[in-house]
N, C-alpha and C positions, 0 to 999 in steps of 0.2 A: 330187322324188328323194331316195335318202334319205339323213338326214344324222345328226348327232352330235357333242356340244359335249364338250370336254373342257379342265381348267386343266391349266395347263405348271407341271409340278411341278419343284421341286428336282433328284429325280433326272430330271429330262429333258433336262435339260440338258450337254454336254458341258466343257470345258475352255474355249471361249469366250465362254460361258455364252449362250450360243443353244441350242437344242434339237439333240438331240446325231440322228442320223439314224436310229442305233435306235428312238427316242421317235417317228420319223415310223410307221417300221416296226410298230411295236405297234400304234400309234392307227390305222396302214388295217386291220388285222388285225383288231383288237377293233369295227372298224365295218362290216366287212365279215360274221363273226361277229352281232352286232348282228344285219344284216339277213336272213342265213338264220334264225335265230332266231325274229324278225319273220313272216317269210313261212314258219311251222311247216317248218322244215327244219333244227330243230338237233343240239347231241347227241344229245337222246333218239333220232331218227328215223336220225341217223348208226348210232350203235350197234345198234338195229333191227336196220339194214340191210348192218351188220360193213360199211360204210363210210365213207370219211373224204378230207380233200381233201391235194391235193400241189402246194406251187409249185414249175413250174417257173422262175419269175425275176421279178423285179418290183425298175423303174427305177422312180429318183423323180429328176424335176427341181424346181429351188431356183432360187426367185424370190425371195424377200425371208426374210432371217432372220425365225424366230419365237423370241420371250424372255418370259421368266416374269414373273406377273402381268396378262395378258389373257388368256378364253379365246379356243381357237382350234376351231373349226368343218372339221371333216372331211364329205367327202359318198361317195355308194358307187352306181354306176353298173355293172349289166351292160351290157361290150360286143360279147361275140362268146359264144354256144355252139353246140358242133356239132351236126350233128344228133341223134346220139341223147343230147346231153346231158352224155357222158364229160368233154371236155373244156371251158376256160370262159375269158373275160378280164373284169379289173373294171377300171374307171378311179374313183379316188381324187384330190379337190381339197380345198388345204387354204387357208381362209379367215380370215384375222385378222377381231378384231373390228369393223372398219368394215368390213367383208366387202368384202378386197380380197382377188385369190386370189395368196398366197405361195407354193404348192408345190401339185403334180401326182405322183401315182401310178399308176403301171399296173404290170397284172401277171397272167400267165397261168398259168393250173395244169389240175387234172384232175382226175377223181374215181377211189381207188384201192379198190377192193376189200380190206380187213383181214388176211380169212384167208388169199387166193392171191396179196396182197402184188402185183399188177398193175391196171393203169388199167383202168377197165370201165365198160361204159354202167348207166346208173343203173338201180335197181330201179324198175320201173313205177310203183307208188305216190311213190315219190322224183322220177319224171321227172314224174308231174301235178305235180308244185307246182314245180316250177325253171322251165317250161315259161311259166308264165305270170306267173313276175315281172317285175316292170315293164324295162322295156330303153332304152338311151341310143337318140338318136335316129338315130345314125348306128352301130349296132347292126349284127357281119357273122355271116354263117352260117361257120365256121369249118371248115379240114381241119386233118388231121393236120399238113400242109405250114407251114402259120401259129406251131404250137409251135415252130418252130425257122427261125422269118422274122428272126431273129436272126444268124445266121452261125454259130453258136457250138456245136462238135464238141468230143467228149472226143477227146484226145491220150495216149497210154500210155505217149511217150516220155519222158525224164527228162531 
């Protein structure tokens, strides 16, 4: 499983002197992008095929506080992908310096064609790379309905 270690900086803390939720999101994003880069799917490849990731939702479950002074390890694993790889899901676990699971982040997203600004199937070259990514034990082939499984829909009324 892919993982990355971070020092918790002063700027990662909130008024309660524990790690702020925005820091969790930043660590997850950084770990995800490092995972993609290490699997030959970085900014250069995204720019070449005018493709970029878009996040549909991100949920964080907090189990224990994280404080400054000891490193935190963040894992990244692909938990789902649709057949054409246009939509995906990732799971991130946070571990303290003793190896205790202190938080978990779940996210779903898709690949967007940056020229057309629409969700798109991946270019065949990128698809070749992503289909071989390491997957979680509970990996699921995603359907479009999975992206709205949370039950939240827009409401234009004020």
